[in-house]
C-alpha positions as CSV (number, residue, x, y, z in Angstrom):
1,M,33.2,-19.7,3.2
2,P,37.0,-19.4,3.0
3,V,38.6,-15.9,3.6
4,R,41.4,-15.1,1.2
5,R,42.6,-11.9,2.9
6,V,41.7,-9.2,5.3
7,V,42.9,-5.7,4.5
8,P,42.7,-2.6,6.8
9,N,41.4,0.5,5.0
10,I,43.1,3.7,6.2
11,R,41.4,6.9,5.4
12,S,43.9,9.5,4.3
13,E,44.2,12.6,2.2
14,A,47.9,12.2,2.1
15,A,48.4,9.1,-0.1
16,G,52.0,9.9,-1.2
17,E,53.1,10.4,2.4
18,S,51.3,7.2,3.4
19,R,53.0,5.3,0.5
20,E,56.4,6.6,1.7
21,F,55.7,5.7,5.4
22,Y,54.5,2.1,4.6
23,G,57.4,1.8,2.3
24,L,59.7,2.1,5.2
25,L,57.9,-0.9,6.7
26,G,58.5,-3.0,3.5
27,F,55.2,-2.3,1.6
28,E,55.1,-1.6,-2.2
29,E,52.3,-0.1,-4.2
30,V,50.3,-2.7,-6.1
31,M,47.2,-0.8,-7.1
32,N,46.3,2.8,-7.4
33,H,43.0,4.1,-8.6
34,G,43.4,7.6,-7.4
35,W,40.9,7.4,-4.6
36,I,42.3,4.1,-3.3
37,M,45.9,2.8,-3.3
38,T,46.8,-0.7,-2.1
39,L,50.3,-1.5,-0.7
40,A,51.6,-5.0,-0.3
41,S,54.5,-7.0,1.0
42,P,56.6,-8.2,-2.0
43,T,57.2,-11.4,-0.1
44,V,53.8,-12.0,1.3
45,P,51.4,-10.5,-1.2
46,A,48.3,-11.1,0.9
47,A,49.8,-8.9,3.6
48,Q,48.3,-5.6,2.5
49,V,47.0,-2.1,3.6
50,S,44.8,0.1,1.5
51,V,44.9,3.9,1.8
52,M,41.8,5.7,0.6
53,S,40.5,9.3,0.5
54,H,36.9,8.1,0.0
55,D,35.0,5.3,-1.6
56,Q,34.2,6.1,-5.3
57,T,31.0,4.2,-5.6
58,A,29.7,3.8,-2.0
59,P,28.1,6.1,0.6
60,V,30.7,5.5,3.2
61,T,34.4,4.6,3.5
62,P,34.8,1.0,4.9
63,D,37.1,0.3,7.8
64,M,38.4,-2.9,6.4
65,S,38.0,-5.2,3.5
66,V,37.5,-9.0,3.6
67,E,38.0,-11.0,0.3
68,V,36.1,-14.2,0.3
69,D,35.7,-17.1,-2.1
70,D,32.0,-16.6,-2.6
71,V,30.7,-13.1,-1.9
72,D,27.1,-14.2,-2.9
73,A,27.0,-16.9,-0.3
74,V,28.4,-14.5,2.3
75,Y,25.9,-11.9,1.4
76,E,23.0,-14.3,1.9
77,A,24.4,-15.4,5.3
78,V,24.7,-11.7,6.4
79,V,21.2,-10.8,5.3
80,A,19.8,-13.9,6.9
81,S,21.5,-13.0,10.2
82,G,19.7,-9.6,10.2
83,A,23.0,-7.6,10.1
84,E,22.8,-4.2,8.5
85,I,23.7,-3.9,4.8
86,V,25.3,-0.5,4.4
87,H,25.9,-0.8,0.6
88,P,24.2,-3.4,-1.5
89,L,25.7,-6.3,-3.4
90,Q,27.0,-5.1,-6.8
91,D,29.6,-5.6,-9.4
92,E,32.2,-2.8,-9.7
93,D,34.0,-1.7,-12.9
94,W,37.4,-2.5,-11.5
95,G,36.7,-6.2,-11.4
96,V,35.2,-6.9,-7.9
97,R,31.7,-8.0,-6.6
98,R,31.1,-6.5,-3.2
99,F,28.8,-5.3,-0.5
100,F,29.3,-3.4,2.8
101,T,27.9,-4.5,6.1
102,R,28.2,-3.2,9.6
103,D,29.8,-5.2,12.4
104,P,28.4,-5.2,16.0
105,S,30.8,-2.5,17.0
106,G,29.7,-0.2,14.2
107,R,32.6,-0.8,11.8
108,V,31.8,-0.9,8.1
109,V,33.2,-4.1,6.4
110,N,33.7,-4.2,2.6
111,V,33.1,-7.9,1.7
112,L,34.3,-8.7,-1.8
113,S,35.4,-11.4,-4.4
114,H,37.3,-10.7,-7.6
115,R,35.4,-11.6,-10.7
């Protein structure tokens, strides 16, 4: 189950200020849905950080996102392991299929694939 990228999700009500700060580090805005904004390195596009005020369609804000090749296979493996599913597997309007799980330390992980 190959991992494509891992993105930290930073909870913030100050998206503009966060964009400016991470811009100082070389990041540029590549996506903005209002409630979530993703910033990426222009030379290494998989190097990303997301700034979010909340999650529009889930009950909690995830701590990180992990993009995988086959989210359905990962979901089956996570369920079979007995790990907690925080948000069920579903298709989102913005082109991803995802679910949330909780890691052993209590962090919420958004696991997704682009459709």
